[in-house]
N, C-alpha and C positions, 0 to 999 in steps of 0.2 A: 504494499500500500504506500503511495507516493504522497507523503504530507510535506507541504512547502510552506507552512505558517511562519517559519523563521525568516523567510524571504519577503515578507510583507512589504518593508519599506522600499527595497529595490525594485520590486515588481510595481508597486504603487507609482514610483518615480517614472518607470517606463510607461505605465498606462497613462499617466498624465500627459505624455508627449504623443499619444496615440489619437491623432486628429479625428479619424472616423469614429472610434468608440466615444470620444469627447462629445461629437455632435449627436450621436445616438443617444447617449445618456443625458443629453440636454433636453431631449424630446420625450424619452420613454417614461420618466417617473410622473410627468404631468399627465400623459395619456392614461397611466395605470391608475393615478389618484383620481382623475375625473370620473373614470369608469366605476371605480370602487364607490366614490361618493354617491353617484347616480343610483347605483344598485342599492346601496344601503338606505336612500330614500324610500325604496318600495317597501320598507317595513312600516307598519303603522306609527311605531315609535323606535326609531334607530338606537336611541341611547338605551332604551329598555332592552332591546335585542342584544346589544353588546353586554349589557350588565348580567343578563341571563347566562350569555356564553361564558363570562368570566366567573360566574358563580358555579357553572358546570365544571369548569377546568378547576377551581378551587376544591370542589367536592372530590374529584378524581385524586387530587394530590392528598387530600385528607384521608381518603379511604382506599388508597391504591392497592396495598396488599390484599384486602378484602375483596376488591373488584376483580382482581387477577385471578384469585381463587374461584370466583363465582363464574368467570369466564371460562376457566379451564374446565370446570365441571360441565357447563352447558354446552360448550364446543365439543368435548369428549362424546357427550350424550348424543349430539348430532352426528357422529361418526369421524369427526376430524381427529388427527393425532397430534397431540401438543408436545413440542419439544422446548425445553428451557435451556437457554445457552447463556452461560455466565459472562463469556467473551466472544469477540468477534471471531477468534481463531476456532473456537468450538463451533459456532454457527456455520462457518466455512467448512469446516471439517465434516459436519453432518451432510451438508448439500453435496460435497464432493464424493463422499462414500456412498450415499444415496444413488448418485448419478452412476458411479462405478458398478454398484450392484445391480442396477437395471440396464447396464450395457449402453447408457446414454452418450452419444456422440457430440450433440451439441444441445443447448437450452436457449430458450427465448425469454426476454425479461421485459416486464412493464417498467415504467418510470418509478424509481424507487430511491430515496436518499439514503435509506438505512443500509441498502446494499452497496452505496457508494462509501458510506462510513466503514462497512466491513472490509472493503477491497474485494468484494467476491469476483468480480470480473477477472481480476489478476490472478487469484487462486485457481479458478477454473481453467484459465488459458494456459497457466504454467504446467497443468497437469492433463493437458491434452483434451480438454472439453470446451468447445467453442461457445462463448456466450454472444447472443445477438441481442443488442438493445432494439426494441420496437417502437418506442417513442420517437417521433422524427428528430426532435431536437437532441435527444440523448443518442440516438444513432449517429448524428452528424458529429457531436462532441467526442464519442467513442472512437470513430474512424479518423478524427484529427488528434486524437490522443490529448485532448484538453479537459480541464475540469469545467463543470458548469459555470457558465457566467451569471446565470439568474436561476433561482430554484424552480420558477414556473416555466420559463423558456431557456433551457440550457445553452441554446445556440442561437439566441436572438440577434447577437452581434455579428455573426458570420456573414460576410459579403456574399451575395447571391452568385457571383461569379465563381468564387471559391467553392460553393456548394456545387454548382454545375460541374466543375472540373472533378470534385470528389466523386459525384455520382457516375460520371463517364469512367473513372478508374475503379470504382468499387461496386457500383449497382448496374453495371452493363447498360448505361444509357448510351444511346448510339451518336447523338450530337449535341453540342453545347446549347444550352438555353437559359435564359433569365425568367421565363414564364413560371410563375409559381405552381400553377395547376400541373404543367408538365413535369416540373421537378417532384411535386407530390406524388404524381401517377408513377413515375420511375421508382420512387422509394416504395410505393405501394406493391408494384410487381415484385420487387426483390424480396421484401420482407414477408409479403403474403405466402411466397413459396416456402419459407421456412415453417409455417403452420402445418403444411400438408401431412408431413410425417413426424410431427413433433411428439416426443415422448415426455418431455418435462418442461413446464412453464413455471417462471418464478416471478412473483409480484411483491410489492409491499403491501402495507394496510394503512388506510387513512383512518380508519376507526374500527374499534373492536368492541362490540356491545356485550356487556357482562350479563344482562338480563336474558338474552337469547342465544349467546355463544356464536353470533354472526360476525363476519368481517364485511367491511364496506370498502369499496374503492370508487373514486371519482376520477372522471377523465373526459377528454374531448375527442380523441381520435379513434377509440375503439379497440385499441391494441391490448389493453389489459384484459378486455372482455374475451379476446381471442386467446390470450395467454391462460385464461381460465377455462375456457369452454373446449379447446381443441385437445390438449394433452391427456394421457392417462394420469399422470402425476402433476399435481399441483402443489408447489411450495410458496407459501405466503409468510413473509418476514416482518415482524412488527417489534418496534421498540416497546418497553413495558408501559410507557405512559400514554400509549395510543387508546387504551381502554376508556370506554365511557359507562355510566351506570345503566341507562335504559335506552330503548329504541327511540323514545321521544326526545331524549337528550342528543342522541345521535343525529337525528333529523334536523334539529335546530343547529347543531354545529356544522352539518354539512351547508345549511343555507349561509352561515356566516363564512365558512371556509371558501366557497364558490365565489361569493361577493368579494371577498378580499384577495383572493387569487387572481381572478380574471375579470372581475365586474360582472359575472353572471349571476342570475338568480339561482341558476342550477347548472351544473355541466352536462354535456350533451350525453354522457353515460354515467349512471350510477349502478354499480354491481353490489348486491348483497348475497353473500354465501353463507349458508347454514349446513356446513358438512359436505361431503362428496355427493355425486349424483345418486338419486334413488333408483331402484330397479325399473321404475316406470318412466324415467326421464331420459330423453336423447342426449342432451348435452352436460358437459361438466366432467370433472375428473373422476376417476375411480378411486383415487387416493388423495386425500387432502392433509397436507403437513403444515402446521402453523408453528413457526419458531418464534419465541418470545425472547428476545435479546435484551440482556442486561447491559453488558459492556461499560461498567462503571456507574450505572445509574443507581444502584442500591447504596453505593457510597455517597452519591450526590444527595440522595434522599435523606441521609442521616443527618445533614446539615440543614437547618430550618431556613437559612438564607438561600442556599444553593437550590434546594429542592424546587424554588419557584421557576427555575429553568424549565422543569418538566412540564410546565402548563403549555408550552409552545405546540401549536398545531401545524406548523410549516406551510402557513398561508402565503408568506412572503410580503405582506403588507409593509413591514418595517423597511425593506429595502428601498422602496419608492419613496419613502419619508426620510431616508437618512442622507444628509448632505455629504457625508464622506463616500458612501457607496455611490451616490450619483455623480461623482467626479472620477471614481476609479474603476468601478464596475466590480465583477466577482473574482477575477483572477488573483489579484493580490492576497485574497484571504486563504489561498493555498490548500483548500481542502473542500469537502462536500458541501459544507454550510458557510454562507457569506452574509454580508451585511450584518445589522444588529443581532439577528438571529445566530449567525456564526460566531460573532463576538461573545454571546452568551453561552452558546453550546460548547464550542471548541476548546475553550480553557479547561472546562470541567472534564471533557473527555479525553483529551490528550496532555493536559497539564499546563499550569500557568507559565512554566519556564519556556515552553515551546510556543507560546501565543502572547508573549509580553506586548508586542507591538499591536495586537488586535484590540485588546481591551483598553489601550492607551490612546487608540486611534478613534477618539469619540469626542465630540464638542459638548457632550452632556446637555443639548438642547431639548431632549425629552420627546422629540417628535415620533420615535418609535413607541415609546410608552403610550402616547396618545392614540395611535393608530392600533395598537395591539388588541385583537378581539379576545385574547386569552388572559389578558390582565397582568403581563409581565412588566415589571419596573426595570427596563434595561439599564438606565443610568445608575440606578441604586446597585445593581449586580456589578457593574464595572468598577464602581467605587469600593465595593466590597472586595473584588479581586486585587484592587490596588493595595487595599489594606492587608490582605493575605500576603501579598508579595513583599510589602514593606515589614511585616512581621518576620517573615523568612529571612530577609536581610539582617533584620536585628539579631536573630538567632545566630546567624553566621558571623556577623561582625561585631556584635556586642553593643553597637550604637544605633539609635533609631535613625539618625542622620549621618551619612557616611562622612569620613574626615574632610575630603575635598570640598564638598558643598558647604559644610559647616564653617569652614575657614573662609571660603569665598563670601558668605553672608555676613560674617563678622567684618571682613575687609569693607564689604558694600555698606554696613551700617556705619562704621566709622568715617568713610568717605562722605556719605550723604548727611552727615551731621553738621558739617561746615561747608558753606558755599564755596570758599576758596579752595578746599580740598577737592570738591566735586569738579570745578572747573580744571584744575590741575590734572585729575585723573582722566577726563573726557579728552583732553589734548594729547595726553600720554598714550591713551589706549587706542585713539582713532587709527593712527598709522598701522599698528599692529593689527587690530581687528580687520582693517580692510586689505591687509597684504595678500590674503588668500581668497579675496573676493572674486566671484565669477557670476556672469550673467545678472549682476546687479544684487547680488546675496552673498552673505558670509557663510561659508560651510565649514571648513575643515579647521580653522583656528581655534575656535571655541569648543569643538566637540569633545576634546579629552577632558575638559573641566567638568562636565556633568552630563549623565545620560539624556536629561531633558533636552539638550541641543542636538542630540544624534538624529532626531527625526524632524527638526525644525529650523528653517532657513531664516536668517535674520537679514533685514535690509542693509546695504552698505551705509556706514555713517556719514553724513554730510561733511563737507570739508570744513564748513563754519556752522557754529551753532546759531539758533535763533537770536540768541541774547547778543552774540557777536555782530550779527547782521543788523540788529535793531540799534545797537549802539552806534555803529557806523552811520546809519541812516540819520540818527538824531544829530549827529556831529556835523553832517553835511547841510543841515537846514539852517 
């Protein structure tokens, strides 16, 4: 599994120079936000609808273990086989071993962020089983070996000309085209062929209903429904927080999910599965395996503060609201989850030390919190991570404030206490500060002083202060 969260700053700098993505990101968030707001207005009381959704997610967190046990009991009664996986490695091993036992040569996959988190595609491919993403955006991202640019549209930013070249090379398209209908048809022909002799389909789970033991998926392309109805074996993978208490709760959360994802009242397809197909049914799998993945979530749940991250329903509303994501896009986040959602989840799943720049790359404006239908307080989470990081530094170094910054602040205080000291300091520091200036900003000179400057560029200091210029003007009058 290729995790590149440590490269956040470098990739972000690169993306800030990507003119095409900058233009795209300048338009995309507004379109998504407008669609979301219009669809939310179709509720009789939009705020009450949000409050109900947040209350559902709060109940899930409060009763998580109880709901999971209820779901397991009812899903098993429906004929599904429940597999508990403590780690991503365990879940991957189960899928791989099942495929080997049944002689599966390839699998098809519906769009699933949890399988991205697990690195399932890499594990299968390394062991001779070809995984085919059947969501169009995921298929494009997979073939280009790129992470998702956006949770809803993984390949939204890819130029149509590049997609055309890709489909000629990979999907047997005969001639180049930029016509979206022709491109979609070429992908359809290529991917539909994979379903004809399919032995195993793999999907994620948008919601798992404790009351009925059912799993629910929402989509707009129909590929998840084909992944569920075509093969003999269906493997559905869910992270443990996807459970909801009742079918009524699930229906309300679907209404919120679709409106916040794509601005639709309801997605084109909603699939509800309660076990494998019955003897009198034509479509559906003969075997249904539901993998409930922990992958560190039990540890997250133990902390009253961090368990709030498990409210997330992966709608992506926070991405369009985030001023940082809207400048750099999804690639700098370096993993499956991007935007504020990724900044909340990734540090808990792979460690604060590997995601330092993610939870520091926040203006704390609170727009993500305002838009979140699940009720996550993202800024509060980021501040908590920063506190945990500071505590870890304290335990290692013995001082809450490292030596260099402490001395720097002492010097700053001494200099600012007298006007004449400040003037001398500014005149002395200006040439040194500007010595390594490039493109109108100071970068390398101050970086060693304190980590805060490592990801922040300072403007070049003026040759003369305002006070000097004003004094000169007064004398000339």
